[in-house]
C-alpha positions, 0 to 999 in steps of 0.5 A: 677974089670976093672969097678970098675977103670973105676968107681973110675977114673970116680968119681975123674976125676968130683971132680977136675973138681968141683974144682976152686978157690972161691971170695968173694966181698965186695960192701961196700962204693957205690955199685961198685967192678971192678975185673979183671982176667986170665981163661985157658981151663977149669978153674973157677973162682966164685966171691960171693956176698952178696944182701939184697932181693929188691935190683938191681944189674948187672953184665958186663963180657968184655973179650978178648977171644969171648966163656967168659961167665958167670953164676949166682945162688942164695942164697941156690938155684943149678939152675942157673938165669942166664946162659951167655952162653944164654944170654949175658955178660950183666945182670941186676936184682933185688935180690930174696932174703937176701944172698949170689949170685954167679957169675961163669965165664967160658969159653965154651967148645970149647974154653976151649979145645983147651986150649984157654986163656981168660982175663976178668974184670967183674963188679958188680954194686948193688943199696945201699938197703932200710933198713927194716922200717915199714911203717908208 
C-alpha cells in the first residue's frame, strides 16, 4: 500500500512540474519579436514561433540571472536542437522543416532550488521566408 502511495505522489509531482505557460508569437512584418518576462524558481515559460523550411532565424536571451537559459525544440520533435545550458544564450540557425518551433526558458536547477528570480528579454528574428516557386 505504501508503494502505491509513493508512486501516486511521484506521478502527481511529475504532472505539476510538466505544466507551464505557453505563448504563441507572431513574426509578422519585419520578422522580429521581443518579449519580456520573469521566472521564479522552477517556473518555465514556453514560446512558440512558426517558421518555414530554410528560413534563417536567431534567438537571443538577456537575463539578470546568469543561470537562466533556453532550449529549442523543432516541430514534431522531442529532442532539443539547442540546449542553452551547454551552448549559451544565443542561437542562430536555419529551420530544418516547416512548423512550430518551441523555445523553453528556464532557470538552472541550482538557481531554481534557491527560488531565485530571472528577469529577461527574449528576441527572436527571422528572415522573411521565400515563396516556393518552381525553377524557370
